[in-house]
All heavy atoms as a GROMACS GRO file, in nm:
protein
  599
    1MET      N    1   3.311   0.562   3.956
    1MET     CA    2   3.252   0.650   4.053
    1MET      C    3   3.111   0.683   4.018
    1MET      O    4   3.066   0.677   3.904
    1MET     CB    5   3.323   0.785   4.059
    1MET     CG    6   3.465   0.771   4.116
    1MET     SD    7   3.491   0.830   4.288
    1MET     CE    8   3.370   0.910   4.357
    2PHE      N    9   3.038   0.720   4.121
    2PHE     CA   10   2.897   0.769   4.104
    2PHE      C   11   2.895   0.899   4.045
    2PHE      O   12   2.956   0.989   4.099
    2PHE     CB   13   2.824   0.754   4.240
    2PHE     CG   14   2.686   0.794   4.238
    2PHE    CD1   15   2.593   0.713   4.186
    2PHE    CD2   16   2.645   0.921   4.280
    2PHE    CE1   17   2.460   0.746   4.182
    2PHE    CE2   18   2.514   0.964   4.282
    2PHE     CZ   19   2.421   0.873   4.219
    3ARG      N   20   2.814   0.922   3.936
    3ARG     CA   21   2.808   1.047   3.871
    3ARG      C   22   2.667   1.107   3.900
    3ARG      O   23   2.565   1.038   3.885
    3ARG     CB   24   2.828   1.028   3.721
    3ARG     CG   25   2.837   1.160   3.652
    3ARG     CD   26   2.887   1.132   3.513
    3ARG     NE   27   2.910   1.267   3.444
    3ARG     CZ   28   2.928   1.271   3.318
    3ARG    NH1   29   2.934   1.169   3.235
    3ARG    NH2   30   2.934   1.395   3.265
    4ARG      N   31   2.666   1.233   3.942
    4ARG     CA   32   2.544   1.297   3.981
    4ARG      C   33   2.483   1.364   3.853
    4ARG      O   34   2.547   1.434   3.784
    4ARG     CB   35   2.566   1.403   4.090
    4ARG     CG   36   2.445   1.467   4.135
    4ARG     CD   37   2.482   1.561   4.249
    4ARG     NE   38   2.376   1.649   4.270
    4ARG     CZ   39   2.384   1.775   4.301
    4ARG    NH1   40   2.500   1.831   4.313
    4ARG    NH2   41   2.276   1.854   4.319
    5ARG      N   42   2.352   1.339   3.828
    5ARG     CA   43   2.288   1.394   3.711
    5ARG      C   44   2.212   1.528   3.764
    5ARG      O   45   2.167   1.530   3.878
    5ARG     CB   46   2.179   1.307   3.658
    5ARG     CG   47   2.239   1.175   3.600
    5ARG     CD   48   2.137   1.091   3.549
    5ARG     NE   49   2.041   1.154   3.458
    5ARG     CZ   50   1.933   1.103   3.405
    5ARG    NH1   51   1.891   0.984   3.442
    5ARG    NH2   52   1.864   1.174   3.320
    6GLU      N   53   2.211   1.613   3.672
    6GLU     CA   54   2.143   1.747   3.704
    6GLU      C   55   1.995   1.719   3.690
    6GLU      O   56   1.948   1.660   3.593
    6GLU     CB   57   2.193   1.856   3.620
    6GLU     CG   58   2.337   1.889   3.641
    6GLU     CD   59   2.376   2.016   3.557
    6GLU    OE1   60   2.288   2.080   3.504
    6GLU    OE2   61   2.498   2.026   3.539
    7SER      N   62   1.917   1.776   3.785
    7SER     CA   63   1.774   1.764   3.772
    7SER      C   64   1.715   1.861   3.668
    7SER      O   65   1.772   1.975   3.651
    7SER     CB   66   1.709   1.786   3.909
    7SER     OG   67   1.742   1.925   3.953
    8VAL      N   68   1.608   1.825   3.610
    8VAL     CA   69   1.533   1.901   3.510
    8VAL      C   70   1.414   1.965   3.578
    8VAL      O   71   1.329   1.889   3.638
    8VAL     CB   72   1.501   1.825   3.382
    8VAL    CG1   73   1.418   1.911   3.287
    8VAL    CG2   74   1.618   1.761   3.324
    9PRO      N   75   1.394   2.093   3.565
    9PRO     CA   76   1.274   2.152   3.632
    9PRO      C   77   1.150   2.105   3.567
    9PRO      O   78   1.149   2.090   3.446
    9PRO     CB   79   1.292   2.301   3.619
    9PRO     CG   80   1.430   2.323   3.549
    9PRO     CD   81   1.479   2.195   3.514
   10PHE      N   82   1.049   2.086   3.642
   10PHE     CA   83   0.921   2.034   3.598
   10PHE      C   84   0.855   2.124   3.503
   10PHE      O   85   0.791   2.089   3.407
   10PHE     CB   86   0.829   1.994   3.710
   10PHE     CG   87   0.872   1.874   3.779
   10PHE    CD1   88   0.922   1.888   3.908
   10PHE    CD2   89   0.866   1.754   3.716
   10PHE    CE1   90   0.966   1.771   3.978
   10PHE    CE2   91   0.908   1.630   3.784
   10PHE     CZ   92   0.958   1.648   3.924
   11SER      N   93   0.871   2.261   3.519
   11SER     CA   94   0.809   2.355   3.434
   11SER      C   95   0.860   2.348   3.287
   11SER      O   96   0.796   2.362   3.198
   11SER     CB   97   0.826   2.503   3.484
   11SER     OG   98   0.966   2.530   3.490
   12PHE      N   99   0.999   2.309   3.280
   12PHE     CA  100   1.054   2.297   3.145
   12PHE      C  101   0.995   2.175   3.079
   12PHE      O  102   0.966   2.180   2.962
   12PHE     CB  103   1.203   2.287   3.155
   12PHE     CG  104   1.273   2.263   3.027
   12PHE    CD1  105   1.293   2.359   2.942
   12PHE    CD2  106   1.311   2.130   2.994
   12PHE    CE1  107   1.352   2.341   2.818
   12PHE    CE2  108   1.375   2.108   2.875
   12PHE     CZ  109   1.394   2.218   2.784
   13VAL      N  110   0.967   2.076   3.154
   13VAL     CA  111   0.916   1.953   3.090
   13VAL      C  112   0.767   1.975   3.045
   13VAL      O  113   0.725   1.932   2.945
   13VAL     CB  114   0.927   1.832   3.185
   13VAL    CG1  115   0.860   1.712   3.137
   13VAL    CG2  116   1.069   1.804   3.223
   14ALA      N  117   0.696   2.055   3.135
   14ALA     CA  118   0.558   2.076   3.099
   14ALA      C  119   0.542   2.162   2.975
   14ALA      O  120   0.451   2.153   2.898
   14ALA     CB  121   0.487   2.137   3.219
   15GLU      N  122   0.636   2.258   2.960
   15GLU     CA  123   0.629   2.354   2.847
   15GLU      C  124   0.690   2.301   2.721
   15GLU      O  125   0.680   2.358   2.621
   15GLU     CB  126   0.701   2.483   2.879
   15GLU     CG  127   0.630   2.562   2.990
   15GLU     CD  128   0.713   2.682   3.029
   15GLU    OE1  129   0.814   2.710   2.964
   15GLU    OE2  130   0.670   2.765   3.120
   16ALA      N  131   0.757   2.182   2.725
   16ALA     CA  132   0.816   2.126   2.606
   16ALA      C  133   0.712   2.084   2.506
   16ALA      O  134   0.741   2.092   2.388
   16ALA     CB  135   0.898   2.004   2.645
   17ASP      N  136   0.594   2.045   2.544
   17ASP     CA  137   0.488   2.010   2.449
   17ASP      C  138   0.435   2.128   2.377
   17ASP      O  139   0.387   2.121   2.272
   17ASP     CB  140   0.373   1.941   2.527
   17ASP     CG  141   0.417   1.805   2.584
   17ASP    OD1  142   0.508   1.742   2.525
   17ASP    OD2  143   0.350   1.759   2.675
   18ARG      N  144   0.439   2.246   2.436
   18ARG     CA  145   0.384   2.364   2.378
   18ARG      C  146   0.486   2.449   2.308
   18ARG      O  147   0.451   2.555   2.252
   18ARG     CB  148   0.323   2.452   2.489
   18ARG     CG  149   0.198   2.377   2.553
   18ARG     CD  150   0.136   2.466   2.656
   18ARG     NE  151   0.237   2.466   2.768
   18ARG     CZ  152   0.222   2.530   2.880
   18ARG    NH1  153   0.113   2.609   2.899
   18ARG    NH2  154   0.304   2.532   2.978
   19PHE      N  155   0.604   2.407   2.295
   19PHE     CA  156   0.717   2.485   2.232
   19PHE      C  157   0.694   2.489   2.090
   19PHE      O  158   0.667   2.394   2.022
   19PHE     CB  159   0.852   2.413   2.272
   19PHE     CG  160   0.964   2.490   2.207
   19PHE    CD1  161   1.007   2.619   2.258
   19PHE    CD2  162   1.024   2.442   2.098
   19PHE    CE1  163   1.111   2.680   2.199
   19PHE    CE2  164   1.139   2.517   2.033
   19PHE     CZ  165   1.176   2.630   2.086
   20ARG      N  166   0.702   2.612   2.033
   20ARG     CA  167   0.694   2.639   1.894
   20ARG      C  168   0.819   2.715   1.849
   20ARG      O  169   0.858   2.808   1.908
   20ARG     CB  170   0.563   2.724   1.858
   20ARG     CG  171   0.440   2.659   1.902
   20ARG     CD  172   0.397   2.559   1.800
   20ARG     NE  173   0.267   2.499   1.850
   20ARG     CZ  174   0.207   2.412   1.775
   20ARG    NH1  175   0.247   2.376   1.663
   20ARG    NH2  176   0.087   2.365   1.828
   21SER      N  177   0.866   2.672   1.736
   21SER     CA  178   0.985   2.739   1.678
   21SER      C  179   0.945   2.851   1.589
   21SER      O  180   0.836   2.846   1.526
   21SER     CB  181   1.067   2.630   1.602
   21SER     OG  182   1.168   2.707   1.532
   22ASN      N  183   1.019   2.952   1.594
   22ASN     CA  184   0.984   3.076   1.509
   22ASN      C  185   1.066   3.060   1.384
   22ASN      O  186   1.065   3.151   1.290
   22ASN     CB  187   1.026   3.206   1.584
   22ASN     CG  188   1.168   3.219   1.613
   22ASN    OD1  189   1.244   3.120   1.600
   22ASN    ND2  190   1.204   3.330   1.664
   23VAL      N  191   1.131   2.947   1.356
   23VAL     CA  192   1.198   2.929   1.223
   23VAL      C  193   1.116   2.839   1.139
   23VAL      O  194   1.072   2.732   1.172
   23VAL     CB  195   1.341   2.851   1.255
   23VAL    CG1  196   1.411   2.823   1.122
   23VAL    CG2  197   1.420   2.932   1.349
   24THR      N  198   1.084   2.899   1.023
   24THR     CA  199   0.995   2.822   0.920
   24THR      C  200   1.082   2.737   0.837
   24THR      O  201   1.199   2.774   0.789
   24THR     CB  202   0.912   2.920   0.835
   24THR    OG1  203   1.008   3.004   0.769
   24THR    CG2  204   0.823   3.000   0.923
   25PRO      N  205   1.034   2.614   0.802
   25PRO     CA  206   1.105   2.527   0.716
   25PRO      C  207   1.107   2.584   0.571
   25PRO      O  208   1.017   2.658   0.532
   25PRO     CB  209   1.038   2.391   0.724
   25PRO     CG  210   0.906   2.433   0.771
   25PRO     CD  211   0.916   2.550   0.857
   26PRO      N  212   1.202   2.539   0.486
   26PRO     CA  213   1.202   2.587   0.349
   26PRO      C  214   1.088   2.538   0.277
   26PRO      O  215   1.039   2.420   0.314
   26PRO     CB  216   1.334   2.548   0.303
   26PRO     CG  217   1.371   2.434   0.381
   26PRO     CD  218   1.317   2.456   0.518
   27PRO      N  219   1.035   2.608   0.178
   27PRO     CA  220   0.917   2.549   0.100
   27PRO      C  221   0.960   2.420   0.015
   27PRO      O  222   1.073   2.417  -0.020
   27PRO     CB  223   0.886   2.668   0.009
   27PRO     CG  224   1.002   2.745  -0.007
   27PRO     CD  225   1.075   2.735   0.123
   28ARG      N  226   0.860   2.334   0.010
   28ARG     CA  227   0.876   2.212  -0.066
   28ARG      C  228   0.899   2.244  -0.219
   28ARG      O  229   0.836   2.332  -0.267
   28ARG     CB  230   0.760   2.122  -0.048
   28ARG     CG  231   0.744   2.076   0.098
   28ARG     CD  232   0.637   1.983   0.108
   28ARG     NE  233   0.657   1.851   0.040
   28ARG     CZ  234   0.575   1.757   0.020
   28ARG    NH1  235   0.452   1.768   0.074
   28ARG    NH2  236   0.612   1.648  -0.042
   29GLU      N  237   0.993   2.166  -0.274
   29GLU     CA  238   1.014   2.189  -0.414
   29GLU      C  239   0.898   2.122  -0.497
   29GLU      O  240   0.847   2.025  -0.458
   29GLU     CB  241   1.149   2.115  -0.462
   29GLU     CG  242   1.264   2.179  -0.404
   29GLU     CD  243   1.388   2.110  -0.451
   29GLU    OE1  244   1.381   2.039  -0.552
   29GLU    OE2  245   1.495   2.133  -0.387
   30ARG      N  246   0.849   2.200  -0.590
   30ARG     CA  247   0.738   2.148  -0.674
   30ARG      C  248   0.796   2.034  -0.769
   30ARG      O  249   0.901   2.041  -0.814
   30ARG     CB  250   0.678   2.260  -0.765
   30ARG     CG  251   0.608   2.355  -0.675
   30ARG     CD  252   0.532   2.450  -0.777
   30ARG     NE  253   0.436   2.530  -0.690
   30ARG     CZ  254   0.345   2.606  -0.736
   30ARG    NH1  255   0.330   2.608  -0.874
   30ARG    NH2  256   0.254   2.662  -0.669
   31ALA      N  257   0.703   1.935  -0.795
   31ALA     CA  258   0.743   1.836  -0.886
   31ALA      C  259   0.749   1.887  -1.031
   31ALA      O  260   0.667   1.959  -1.070
   31ALA     CB  261   0.640   1.717  -0.867
   32SER      N  262   0.843   1.827  -1.100
   32SER     CA  263   0.856   1.874  -1.246
   32SER      C  264   0.759   1.801  -1.327
   32SER      O  265   0.690   1.706  -1.276
   32SER     CB  266   0.999   1.848  -1.290
   32SER     OG  267   1.024   1.707  -1.295
   33VAL      N  268   0.740   1.840  -1.444
   33VAL     CA  269   0.642   1.784  -1.539
   33VAL      C  270   0.676   1.636  -1.559
   33VAL      O  271   0.594   1.552  -1.573
   33VAL     CB  272   0.644   1.866  -1.677
   33VAL    CG1  273   0.547   1.796  -1.768
   33VAL    CG2  274   0.599   2.007  -1.652
   34SER      N  275   0.806   1.608  -1.572
   34SER     CA  276   0.845   1.467  -1.599
   34SER      C  277   0.809   1.385  -1.480
   34SER      O  278   0.774   1.258  -1.492
   34SER     CB  279   0.996   1.460  -1.630
   34SER     OG  280   1.072   1.501  -1.531
   35GLU      N  281   0.837   1.429  -1.358
   35GLU     CA  282   0.794   1.360  -1.236
   35GLU      C  283   0.644   1.334  -1.228
   35GLU      O  284   0.604   1.220  -1.194
   35GLU     CB  285   0.838   1.420  -1.109
   35GLU     CG  286   0.993   1.430  -1.088
   35GLU     CD  287   1.045   1.507  -0.974
   35GLU    OE1  288   0.962   1.578  -0.917
   35GLU    OE2  289   1.156   1.485  -0.930
   36LYS      N  290   0.565   1.440  -1.257
   36LYS     CA  291   0.430   1.418  -1.259
   36LYS      C  292   0.380   1.317  -1.354
   36LYS      O  293   0.296   1.227  -1.338
   36LYS     CB  294   0.350   1.552  -1.288
   36LYS     CG  295   0.362   1.649  -1.170
   36LYS     CD  296   0.294   1.783  -1.200
   36LYS     CE  297   0.305   1.884  -1.094
   36LYS     NZ  298   0.243   2.010  -1.133
   37ALA      N  299   0.444   1.321  -1.485
   37ALA     CA  300   0.404   1.235  -1.584
   37ALA      C  301   0.449   1.086  -1.543
   37ALA      O  302   0.375   0.989  -1.576
   37ALA     CB  303   0.474   1.269  -1.713
   38GLY      N  304   0.558   1.065  -1.482
   38GLY     CA  305   0.602   0.938  -1.434
   38GLY      C  306   0.514   0.877  -1.333
   38GLY      O  307   0.480   0.760  -1.331
   39ARG      N  308   0.467   0.965  -1.234
   39ARG     CA  309   0.376   0.921  -1.130
   39ARG      C  310   0.243   0.876  -1.197
   39ARG      O  311   0.181   0.780  -1.151
   39ARG     CB  312   0.353   1.028  -1.029
   39ARG     CG  313   0.470   1.049  -0.943
   39ARG     CD  314   0.452   1.163  -0.846
   39ARG     NE  315   0.574   1.199  -0.779
   39ARG     CZ  316   0.593   1.311  -0.713
   39ARG    NH1  317   0.489   1.393  -0.697
   39ARG    NH2  318   0.705   1.328  -0.650
   40ALA      N  319   0.194   0.955  -1.292
   40ALA     CA  320   0.069   0.913  -1.366
   40ALA      C  321   0.078   0.788  -1.440
   40ALA      O  322  -0.013   0.708  -1.433
   40ALA     CB  323   0.021   1.033  -1.453
   41LEU      N  324   0.195   0.777  -1.511
   41LEU     CA  325   0.218   0.653  -1.580
   41LEU      C  326   0.224   0.530  -1.488
   41LEU      O  327   0.168   0.428  -1.517
   41LEU     CB  328   0.346   0.664  -1.670
   41LEU     CG  329   0.374   0.551  -1.760
   41LEU    CD1  330   0.260   0.537  -1.863
   41LEU    CD2  331   0.510   0.577  -1.824
   42MET      N  332   0.283   0.550  -1.377
   42MET     CA  333   0.298   0.442  -1.284
   42MET      C  334   0.162   0.401  -1.230
   42MET      O  335   0.125   0.285  -1.215
   42MET     CB  336   0.389   0.469  -1.174
   42MET     CG  337   0.422   0.367  -1.064
   42MET     SD  338   0.479   0.211  -1.143
   42MET     CE  339   0.646   0.262  -1.154
   43GLY      N  340   0.077   0.503  -1.201
   43GLY     CA  341  -0.057   0.476  -1.150
   43GLY      C  342  -0.135   0.409  -1.252
   43GLY      O  343  -0.215   0.306  -1.222
   44LEU      N  344  -0.126   0.447  -1.382
   44LEU     CA  345  -0.193   0.378  -1.493
   44LEU      C  346  -0.151   0.234  -1.505
   44LEU      O  347  -0.234   0.144  -1.532
   44LEU     CB  348  -0.181   0.454  -1.625
   44LEU     CG  349  -0.264   0.580  -1.639
   44LEU    CD1  350  -0.212   0.656  -1.764
   44LEU    CD2  351  -0.403   0.563  -1.634
   45VAL      N  352  -0.025   0.204  -1.496
   45VAL     CA  353   0.019   0.070  -1.502
   45VAL      C  354  -0.037  -0.016  -1.387
   45VAL      O  355  -0.077  -0.135  -1.408
   45VAL     CB  356   0.179   0.068  -1.496
   45VAL    CG1  357   0.237  -0.072  -1.478
   45VAL    CG2  358   0.232   0.130  -1.630
   46VAL      N  359  -0.032   0.037  -1.271
   46VAL     CA  360  -0.091  -0.044  -1.153
   46VAL      C  361  -0.240  -0.069  -1.182
   46VAL      O  362  -0.288  -0.185  -1.163
   46VAL     CB  363  -0.068   0.040  -1.026
   46VAL    CG1  364  -0.146  -0.026  -0.911
   46VAL    CG2  365   0.080   0.034  -0.989
   47VAL      N  366  -0.318   0.025  -1.221
   47VAL     CA  367  -0.458   0.014  -1.245
   47VAL      C  368  -0.483  -0.087  -1.361
   47VAL      O  369  -0.567  -0.170  -1.354
   47VAL     CB  370  -0.527   0.148  -1.272
   47VAL    CG1  371  -0.674   0.128  -1.320
   47VAL    CG2  372  -0.531   0.235  -1.143
   48ALA      N  373  -0.408  -0.074  -1.468
   48ALA     CA  374  -0.412  -0.167  -1.578
   48ALA      C  375  -0.390  -0.316  -1.540
   48ALA      O  376  -0.445  -0.404  -1.582
   48ALA     CB  377  -0.329  -0.118  -1.698
   49GLY      N  378  -0.294  -0.329  -1.446
   49GLY     CA  379  -0.250  -0.464  -1.395
   49GLY      C  380  -0.368  -0.525  -1.321
   49GLY      O  381  -0.398  -0.640  -1.330
   50LEU      N  382  -0.427  -0.439  -1.237
   50LEU     CA  383  -0.545  -0.490  -1.155
   50LEU      C  384  -0.662  -0.521  -1.244
   50LEU      O  385  -0.721  -0.629  -1.219
   50LEU     CB  386  -0.580  -0.387  -1.050
   50LEU     CG  387  -0.472  -0.364  -0.933
   50LEU    CD1  388  -0.521  -0.247  -0.849
   50LEU    CD2  389  -0.463  -0.486  -0.858
   51VAL      N  390  -0.694  -0.436  -1.345
   51VAL     CA  391  -0.808  -0.469  -1.429
   51VAL      C  392  -0.777  -0.588  -1.517
   51VAL      O  393  -0.866  -0.672  -1.529
   51VAL     CB  394  -0.832  -0.338  -1.516
   51VAL    CG1  395  -0.931  -0.373  -1.631
   51VAL    CG2  396  -0.892  -0.233  -1.429
   52GLY      N  397  -0.656  -0.604  -1.562
   52GLY     CA  398  -0.623  -0.722  -1.642
   52GLY      C  399  -0.627  -0.850  -1.565
   52GLY      O  400  -0.679  -0.950  -1.612
   53SER      N  401  -0.581  -0.850  -1.438
   53SER     CA  402  -0.591  -0.964  -1.352
   53SER      C  403  -0.735  -1.004  -1.322
   53SER      O  404  -0.766  -1.116  -1.318
   53SER     CB  405  -0.510  -0.947  -1.227
   53SER     OG  406  -0.565  -0.852  -1.151
   54LEU      N  407  -0.814  -0.901  -1.308
   54LEU     CA  408  -0.956  -0.927  -1.281
   54LEU      C  409  -1.021  -0.985  -1.404
   54LEU      O  410  -1.101  -1.084  -1.392
   54LEU     CB  411  -1.029  -0.792  -1.248
   54LEU     CG  412  -1.174  -0.804  -1.208
   54LEU    CD1  413  -1.190  -0.888  -1.077
   54LEU    CD2  414  -1.237  -0.668  -1.180
   55LEU      N  415  -0.994  -0.936  -1.517
   55LEU     CA  416  -1.058  -0.992  -1.645
   55LEU      C  417  -1.006  -1.133  -1.662
   55LEU      O  418  -1.084  -1.210  -1.718
   55LEU     CB  419  -1.025  -0.895  -1.770
   55LEU     CG  420  -1.088  -0.758  -1.768
   55LEU    CD1  421  -1.045  -0.681  -1.888
   55LEU    CD2  422  -1.246  -0.775  -1.770
   56LEU      N  423  -0.888  -1.160  -1.646
   56LEU     CA  424  -0.835  -1.290  -1.672
   56LEU      C  425  -0.875  -1.394  -1.566
   56LEU      O  426  -0.886  -1.512  -1.587
   56LEU     CB  427  -0.683  -1.291  -1.676
   56LEU     CG  428  -0.614  -1.219  -1.793
   56LEU    CD1  429  -0.464  -1.211  -1.786
   56LEU    CD2  430  -0.662  -1.289  -1.927
   57GLY      N  431  -0.910  -1.338  -1.440
   57GLY     CA  432  -0.945  -1.440  -1.338
   57GLY      C  433  -1.090  -1.454  -1.325
   57GLY      O  434  -1.141  -1.548  -1.259
   58LEU      N  435  -1.174  -1.373  -1.388
   58LEU     CA  436  -1.323  -1.389  -1.372
   58LEU      C  437  -1.364  -1.532  -1.439
   58LEU      O  438  -1.456  -1.592  -1.387
   58LEU     CB  439  -1.395  -1.276  -1.436
   58LEU     CG  440  -1.410  -1.154  -1.350
   58LEU    CD1  441  -1.482  -1.039  -1.426
   58LEU    CD2  442  -1.483  -1.195  -1.220
   59PRO      N  443  -1.320  -1.566  -1.556
   59PRO     CA  444  -1.367  -1.700  -1.603
   59PRO      C  445  -1.329  -1.820  -1.513
   59PRO      O  446  -1.405  -1.917  -1.512
   59PRO     CB  447  -1.286  -1.714  -1.737
   59PRO     CG  448  -1.258  -1.570  -1.778
   59PRO     CD  449  -1.229  -1.500  -1.651
   60ALA      N  450  -1.221  -1.807  -1.445
   60ALA     CA  451  -1.189  -1.916  -1.342
   60ALA      C  452  -1.277  -1.915  -1.229
   60ALA      O  453  -1.293  -2.021  -1.167
   60ALA     CB  454  -1.049  -1.903  -1.306
   61LEU      N  455  -1.337  -1.800  -1.197
   61LEU     CA  456  -1.426  -1.803  -1.075
   61LEU      C  457  -1.573  -1.827  -1.114
   61LEU      O  458  -1.642  -1.854  -1.015
   61LEU     CB  459  -1.417  -1.656  -1.012
   61LEU     CG  460  -1.277  -1.622  -0.950
   61LEU    CD1  461  -1.277  -1.485  -0.909
   61LEU    CD2  462  -1.249  -1.708  -0.841
   62SER      N  463  -1.605  -1.821  -1.238
   62SER     CA  464  -1.746  -1.848  -1.272
   62SER      C  465  -1.773  -1.995  -1.274
   62SER      O  466  -1.688  -2.076  -1.304
   62SER     CB  467  -1.779  -1.785  -1.408
   62SER     OG  468  -1.701  -1.852  -1.504
   63PRO      N  469  -1.900  -2.033  -1.228
   63PRO     CA  470  -1.936  -2.168  -1.215
   63PRO      C  471  -1.950  -2.222  -1.370
   63PRO      O  472  -1.972  -2.161  -1.459
   63PRO     CB  473  -2.072  -2.175  -1.147
   63PRO     CG  474  -2.120  -2.039  -1.167
   63PRO     CD  475  -2.004  -1.952  -1.183
   64GLU      N  476  -1.938  -2.360  -1.377
   64GLU     CA  477  -1.954  -2.426  -1.508
   64GLU      C  478  -2.093  -2.402  -1.563
   64GLU      O  479  -2.194  -2.405  -1.493
   64GLU     CB  480  -1.937  -2.579  -1.482
   64GLU     CG  481  -1.791  -2.614  -1.444
   64GLU     CD  482  -1.702  -2.642  -1.560
   64GLU    OE1  483  -1.767  -2.671  -1.670
   64GLU    OE2  484  -1.587  -2.625  -1.544
   65GLN      N  485  -2.106  -2.375  -1.687
   65GLN     CA  486  -2.233  -2.354  -1.747
   65GLN      C  487  -2.312  -2.478  -1.779
   65GLN      O  488  -2.430  -2.490  -1.764
   65GLN     CB  489  -2.220  -2.277  -1.880
   65GLN     CG  490  -2.154  -2.136  -1.869
   65GLN     CD  491  -2.247  -2.039  -1.798
   65GLN    OE1  492  -2.375  -2.060  -1.805
   65GLN    NE2  493  -2.203  -1.950  -1.733
   66SER      N  494  -2.242  -2.591  -1.817
   66SER     CA  495  -2.303  -2.718  -1.850
   66SER      C  496  -2.249  -2.821  -1.763
   66SER      O  497  -2.151  -2.881  -1.792
   66SER     CB  498  -2.289  -2.740  -1.996
   66SER     OG  499  -2.159  -2.745  -2.030
   67PRO      N  500  -2.321  -2.866  -1.654
   67PRO     CA  501  -2.265  -2.969  -1.566
   67PRO      C  502  -2.274  -3.111  -1.633
   67PRO      O  503  -2.227  -3.198  -1.582
   67PRO     CB  504  -2.349  -2.951  -1.441
   67PRO     CG  505  -2.472  -2.883  -1.480
   67PRO     CD  506  -2.434  -2.795  -1.605
   68GLN      N  507  -2.358  -3.127  -1.736
   68GLN     CA  508  -2.366  -3.262  -1.800
   68GLN      C  509  -2.243  -3.312  -1.874
   68GLN      O  510  -2.235  -3.420  -1.900
   68GLN     CB  511  -2.494  -3.269  -1.890
   68GLN     CG  512  -2.481  -3.180  -2.011
   68GLN     CD  513  -2.578  -3.057  -2.009
   68GLN    OE1  514  -2.646  -3.045  -1.906
   68GLN    NE2  515  -2.593  -3.003  -2.112
   69HIS      N  516  -2.157  -3.220  -1.894
   69HIS     CA  517  -2.031  -3.254  -1.966
   69HIS      C  518  -1.914  -3.276  -1.871
   69HIS      O  519  -1.801  -3.261  -1.907
   69HIS     CB  520  -1.989  -3.147  -2.060
   69HIS     CG  521  -2.089  -3.124  -2.176
   69HIS    ND1  522  -2.122  -3.233  -2.258
   69HIS    CD2  523  -2.166  -3.018  -2.215
   69HIS    CE1  524  -2.209  -3.182  -2.345
   69HIS    NE2  525  -2.239  -3.060  -2.327
   70ALA      N  526  -1.945  -3.324  -1.749
   70ALA     CA  527  -1.848  -3.345  -1.649
   70ALA      C  528  -1.757  -3.471  -1.688
   70ALA      O  529  -1.804  -3.564  -1.752
   70ALA     CB  530  -1.905  -3.373  -1.511
   71GLN      N  531  -1.634  -3.459  -1.664
   71GLN     CA  532  -1.540  -3.567  -1.700
   71GLN      C  533  -1.560  -3.681  -1.596
   71GLN      O  534  -1.581  -3.658  -1.484
   71GLN     CB  535  -1.393  -3.513  -1.696
   71GLN     CG  536  -1.369  -3.417  -1.800
   71GLN     CD  537  -1.221  -3.373  -1.792
   71GLN    OE1  538  -1.146  -3.408  -1.696
   71GLN    NE2  539  -1.177  -3.284  -1.884
   72GLN      N  540  -1.546  -3.806  -1.657
   72GLN     CA  541  -1.558  -3.919  -1.571
   72GLN      C  542  -1.418  -3.986  -1.572
   72GLN      O  543  -1.351  -4.000  -1.666
   72GLN     CB  544  -1.665  -4.020  -1.623
   72GLN     CG  545  -1.804  -3.951  -1.616
   72GLN     CD  546  -1.908  -4.050  -1.671
   72GLN    OE1  547  -1.876  -4.150  -1.723
   72GLN    NE2  548  -2.033  -4.009  -1.651
   73THR      N  549  -1.387  -4.047  -1.452
   73THR     CA  550  -1.256  -4.114  -1.435
   73THR      C  551  -1.276  -4.260  -1.490
   73THR      O  552  -1.390  -4.304  -1.517
   73THR     CB  553  -1.215  -4.110  -1.294
   73THR    OG1  554  -1.314  -4.179  -1.210
   73THR    CG2  555  -1.199  -3.973  -1.248
   74GLU      N  556  -1.167  -4.332  -1.499
   74GLU     CA  557  -1.179  -4.471  -1.532
   74GLU      C  558  -1.254  -4.550  -1.433
   74GLU      O  559  -1.311  -4.665  -1.466
   74GLU     CB  560  -1.041  -4.531  -1.564
   74GLU     CG  561  -0.968  -4.464  -1.682
   74GLU     CD  562  -0.833  -4.532  -1.700
   74GLU    OE1  563  -0.799  -4.627  -1.637
   74GLU    OE2  564  -0.762  -4.469  -1.789
   75ALA      N  565  -1.238  -4.521  -1.303
   75ALA     CA  566  -1.308  -4.590  -1.202
   75ALA      C  567  -1.466  -4.584  -1.220
   75ALA      O  568  -1.538  -4.676  -1.179
   75ALA     CB  569  -1.268  -4.539  -1.060
   76ALA      N  570  -1.506  -4.469  -1.272
   76ALA     CA  571  -1.654  -4.456  -1.299
   76ALA      C  572  -1.697  -4.546  -1.405
   76ALA      O  573  -1.825  -4.590  -1.409
   76ALA     CB  574  -1.692  -4.313  -1.322
   77HIS      N  575  -1.617  -4.586  -1.497
   77HIS     CA  576  -1.653  -4.672  -1.611
   77HIS      C  577  -1.646  -4.828  -1.573
   77HIS      O  578  -1.703  -4.917  -1.643
   77HIS     CB  579  -1.558  -4.655  -1.727
   77HIS     CG  580  -1.580  -4.520  -1.796
   77HIS    ND1  581  -1.695  -4.483  -1.860
   77HIS    CD2  582  -1.493  -4.423  -1.816
   77HIS    CE1  583  -1.670  -4.358  -1.911
   77HIS    NE2  584  -1.553  -4.318  -1.876
   78GLY      N  585  -1.602  -4.853  -1.461
   78GLY     CA  586  -1.597  -4.988  -1.408
   78GLY      C  587  -1.476  -5.060  -1.465
   78GLY      O  588  -1.479  -5.188  -1.468
   79ARG      N  589  -1.371  -4.998  -1.494
   79ARG     CA  590  -1.255  -5.072  -1.548
   79ARG      C  591  -1.151  -5.099  -1.447
   79ARG      O  592  -1.120  -5.036  -1.345
   79ARG     CB  593  -1.187  -4.973  -1.657
   79ARG     CG  594  -1.271  -4.959  -1.776
   79ARG     CD  595  -1.196  -4.876  -1.873
   79ARG     NE  596  -1.284  -4.846  -1.989
   79ARG     CZ  597  -1.268  -4.773  -2.086
   79ARG    NH1  598  -1.150  -4.705  -2.085
   79ARG    NH2  599  -1.346  -4.754  -2.182
   0.00000   0.00000   0.00000
């Protein structure tokens, strides 16, 4: 069967954006010393990993210092 829906007044819909609750949420729990230390340690590990990868990757990105020592293939020797 066809079911009739109740209409919603437009004033209620317009006031829904401005609705404020008078119930305040509970205060957030403060992080313990061990949680703060764990977060700091995790941040240090991430930063150390980025710095380490940068230090290890820089020699691979730098151009060759002496191009006269380039390797030659057997085809270049005429063999």
